[in-house]
C-alpha positions as CSV (number, residue, x, y, z in Angstrom):
1,M,11.9,-20.1,-6.4
2,S,14.3,-17.9,-4.3
3,V,13.0,-16.0,-1.4
4,W,15.8,-13.5,-2.0
5,G,14.1,-12.6,-5.3
6,A,11.0,-11.8,-3.3
7,V,13.0,-9.7,-0.8
8,V,14.8,-7.7,-3.5
9,G,11.6,-7.5,-5.6
10,G,9.7,-6.3,-2.5
11,L,12.2,-3.5,-1.9
12,V,12.2,-2.4,-5.5
13,G,8.5,-2.8,-5.9
14,T,7.8,-0.8,-2.8
15,L,10.0,2.0,-4.2
16,V,8.1,1.9,-7.5
17,L,4.7,1.9,-5.7
18,T,5.7,4.7,-3.3
19,S,7.1,6.8,-6.1
20,L,4.0,6.3,-8.3
21,L,1.7,7.3,-5.4
22,R,3.9,10.3,-4.5
23,A,3.9,11.4,-8.1
24,A,0.1,11.1,-8.4
25,S,-0.2,13.2,-5.2
26,E,2.1,15.9,-6.5
27,L,0.2,16.0,-9.8
28,G,-3.0,16.5,-7.9
29,M,-4.5,13.2,-8.9
30,T,-5.0,12.1,-5.3
31,R,-4.5,13.4,-1.8
32,M,-3.7,9.9,-0.5
33,D,-0.3,9.7,1.3
34,I,0.2,6.1,2.6
35,P,3.4,6.9,4.5
36,F,1.7,9.8,6.3
37,L,-1.4,7.6,7.0
38,L,0.8,4.9,8.5
39,G,3.1,7.2,10.4
40,T,0.4,9.2,12.1
41,A,-0.6,6.0,13.8
42,F,2.6,6.2,15.7
43,S,3.3,10.0,16.0
44,E,1.2,13.2,15.8
45,H,4.3,15.1,14.8
46,R,3.9,15.5,11.1
47,V,7.6,15.3,10.0
48,H,8.3,12.3,12.3
49,A,5.1,10.6,11.1
50,K,6.3,10.8,7.5
51,A,9.7,9.3,8.4
52,I,8.1,6.5,10.5
53,G,5.5,5.9,7.8
54,Y,8.1,5.4,5.0
55,A,9.8,2.8,7.2
56,V,6.5,1.1,8.1
57,H,5.5,1.1,4.4
58,A,8.9,-0.5,3.4
59,A,8.4,-3.2,6.1
60,F,4.9,-3.9,4.8
61,G,6.3,-4.0,1.3
62,L,8.7,-6.8,2.3
63,L,6.0,-8.7,4.2
64,F,3.6,-8.6,1.2
65,A,6.4,-9.6,-1.1
66,L,6.9,-12.7,1.1
67,A,3.2,-13.4,0.9
68,Y,3.4,-13.1,-2.9
69,W,6.4,-15.5,-2.9
70,A,4.3,-18.0,-0.9
71,V,1.5,-17.8,-3.5
72,F,4.1,-18.3,-6.3
73,A,5.5,-21.3,-4.5
74,V,2.1,-22.9,-4.0
75,V,1.1,-22.5,-7.7
76,D,4.6,-23.3,-8.8
77,E,4.6,-20.3,-11.1
78,S,5.9,-16.8,-11.0
79,G,6.4,-13.9,-13.4
80,W,5.5,-10.3,-13.9
81,L,2.0,-11.0,-15.2
82,L,1.0,-13.2,-12.3
83,G,2.6,-10.7,-10.0
84,A,0.6,-7.9,-11.6
85,L,-2.7,-9.9,-11.1
86,L,-1.8,-10.5,-7.4
87,G,-1.0,-6.7,-7.2
88,L,-4.5,-5.9,-8.5
89,L,-6.0,-8.2,-5.9
90,H,-3.8,-6.5,-3.3
91,G,-4.9,-3.1,-4.5
92,V,-8.6,-4.0,-4.3
93,F,-8.0,-5.4,-0.8
94,A,-6.1,-2.3,0.3
95,S,-8.7,0.2,-1.0
96,T,-11.8,-1.6,0.1
97,T,-10.9,-3.3,3.4
98,L,-7.4,-2.6,4.6
99,V,-7.4,1.2,4.5
100,N,-11.1,1.9,4.5
101,V,-12.3,-0.5,7.2
102,L,-9.4,-1.9,9.3
103,L,-7.0,1.1,9.5
104,P,-9.6,3.5,10.9
105,L,-10.5,0.9,13.6
106,V,-6.9,0.8,15.0
107,H,-5.6,4.2,14.0
108,P,-5.8,6.6,16.9
109,R,-5.9,9.8,14.8
110,M,-8.2,8.8,11.9
111,A,-11.9,9.3,11.7
112,S,-14.2,6.4,10.8
113,P,-17.9,6.3,10.1
114,L,-18.3,5.7,13.8
115,T,-16.5,8.9,14.9
116,A,-18.7,11.1,17.0
117,A,-19.4,14.7,16.0
118,D,-17.6,16.1,19.0
119,E,-14.3,14.3,18.2
120,A,-11.6,16.0,16.2
121,P,-9.4,13.4,14.5
122,L,-6.3,14.5,12.6
123,L,-7.2,12.5,9.5
124,E,-10.4,12.1,7.6
125,S,-11.8,8.7,6.9
126,P,-10.6,7.3,3.5
127,G,-14.1,6.2,2.5
128,F,-15.0,3.4,0.1
129,L,-12.2,2.9,-2.5
130,M,-10.5,5.8,-0.6
131,L,-12.6,8.2,-2.7
132,N,-12.5,10.8,0.0
133,Y,-8.9,11.3,-1.1
134,G,-9.8,12.1,-4.7
135,H,-11.7,10.5,-7.6
136,A,-8.5,9.2,-9.3
137,T,-7.4,7.5,-6.0
138,P,-8.8,4.0,-6.9
139,A,-7.2,4.0,-10.3
140,V,-3.8,5.2,-8.9
141,T,-4.0,2.6,-6.1
142,L,-4.7,-0.2,-8.5
143,L,-2.0,0.9,-11.0
144,G,0.6,1.3,-8.3
145,H,-0.2,-2.1,-6.7
146,A,-0.2,-3.8,-10.1
147,A,3.3,-2.3,-10.8
148,Y,4.4,-3.5,-7.3
149,G,3.2,-7.0,-8.0
150,A,4.8,-7.1,-11.5
151,V,8.1,-6.1,-10.0
152,V,7.9,-8.7,-7.3
153,G,6.8,-11.4,-9.7
154,G,9.5,-10.5,-12.2
155,F,12.3,-10.6,-9.5
156,V,11.1,-13.9,-8.2
157,S,11.0,-15.4,-11.7
158,L,14.5,-14.0,-12.4
159,A,15.9,-15.5,-9.2
160,S,14.5,-19.0,-10.0
C-alpha cells in the first residue's frame, strides 16, 4: 500500500468533504462551518480566520488520511467501502467528541457548557452531535466523512 495514495486521497477527500459541507451550509441544511471554527482559534478577524481555517482543515485532512493508511496497512486491506466505514467512525468521533468536547476546551473564542454567563464568546458551543448548528448537521457530517473515507480508501487501493 502506497502512502502516496493516502496523501493524494487525503487531498481529494478533503476537497470533497469541504465542498459537501459548504454546499449543505449554503442550502441551509447546517450552520456548521469547519474552516471558520478552526480558523477562529487562530484569529478573530473573520476573513483571515476563514483562510487559516481552510489551511488547517487541509492539513488535518492529510493527517487523518495517514491515519487511515495506517489502519489499512494493519488490516492489510483497503478500498472505498472500508474507507467509508472508517469515515463514518471518523464522523461519529468528530461530532461527539472532537468538535463538541475537545475543541471548546482549547478554542479561545468558543463557548462551552462551562462558559460563564458574563463571558461573550464569538462562537456558540456546537452541542451534542453539533445539533446547535442545525438538525441536519449530524447527517451532513456523517455523509461528508463517509465520502472522505471512501475517497481515501479508493486512492490507497488504486495505488497498491
